[in-house]
C-alpha positions, 0 to 999 in steps of 0.5 A: 507464516514463513516467508521465502526470502528472495532477495536479489543482490544489487536492487535494494543494495543499490538504493541503500548505497545511494541513500548512504552516499547522499547522507554522507555528502550531506554530512560534509556540508554540515547536516547530520543524521540522528544516531537512530538512522544507522544500524549497528553495522553502519547501514542506513535505516530508511525510517530514521530522522534527519537533523538540523542544518540544511545542506547547501547544494552549492557546497555539495555540487548537487542537491541531495533531495534531487538525487534521492527523488530520482533514486527512489523510483529507479530502485523500485523499478529495478526491484520489480524488474529483478523479480520478473516485472510482474508487480506494481505499486502506488503510494499516496501520502494524504498528509503531504501530497507525495506520491509514487506509482510504478506500473500503476495502470497494470491490471491484476485480478483482485482476489480478496482485496475486492472485499474492501469494495464490497463493504464500502458499497454496502455502507454507501447503499445503506447511506443512500437508503437512510438505513444502517447495517443489520447485526447480521450484516455486521457479523458477515462484514467482520468475518469478511475483512478480519478473516477474509471469509469467502462465504461472508463476502459472497453473502454481502456481494449478493446484498450489494446487487452483485457486479451491477451494484459494485459497478454503480458504486465504483462510479461514485468512488471515482474508479476508472479501471476496475471491471467487476466480475459476477464471481467477485474474486475474478474482478480486475483492477489496477493499483491506481484504481485502488488508491482512488477507491481508498482515497474516496472512501476515506475522504472526510468530504467523500460519499462515506460518512465519518461513522462508516469510515471509522467502522471500515478502518476498525475492521481493517485494523483487526485482520488476523495476524497471518494476513498482516503481510504486504502493506504493514511491512512498511510500518515503522515504530512511529506508525500509530495506525496500520490498516490492511486488506489482502487478497491471494489465490492461485489463478488460472489467468496466471497459469495456476501461479499465485496472485498476491495483493495488498491494500491499506493505510499507514498513519504516522507523525507527518504522514498518512500513507495509502498503499496498493501493491500487487503481484502475480506469477508468484511461484509460492504464496509466501514469495508473493507476500514477501515481494509485496512487503519488500515493495511497500517498504522500499517505496514508502521508506524512500518517500519518507527519506525524501520528506526528511531531506526536504525538511532538513533544507 
């Protein structure tokens, strides 16, 4: 699917300049970047590894980690502001505890990301009843997650007990700001609540057992190629697993413009990222896809850099 490239000069460039300047100053004190951290034109690559001797804040006059830790949220905020302020992101690293939230409590219409919640609820209800999903239910779940099939979602939503069923399960999942609508696609949520949902559903000690966690993730890893936008954009070659569920639609609440949301997980050495990125008032669907991907890349890439600098100390 073609993406509309809507780069705004100064936002990501500012982040890149700050990162490059920090790395250069670290180099002056004896640290250096692995060669893979630079592209052919010498620009900084966020996913590259930092090597060896720790920087000395005393020799530099400042702490590079502190500088980058401040620059990352500032860059994400600037990017959101430059694109109209109609987007939000929250990231949580299950491996390190690192986190970033910009407009995390901002409310968005879910569209199809609620299908993750619909499936988690169905599995939880079966666990409570001591039963398992039927072949028919699994067929519906496969269509709902991998192809975002709306008819399959409606069938499973009804089996869940519709809005009442999801609302009950969402209390168990620790959600606080999600309001389930009788028409599931009109449900409203926040990035923070979606991180709560994914954290609980994927918690080894949570209400969803290991077998069902694996089942959900297996489906999320098989999403059709044209729906792998948003969160997957933040993956790097070292990423071993990428899971996603997206939602998109024109919405009356947004004056007929597009809402585009992406939730998912990226697993890689040393990190286990949960990401929820949402945007609305997008003039085209492709623009929303691109915006979500850029935000995910910027936020996760920035947190990677922080981790690399912390490890280089």
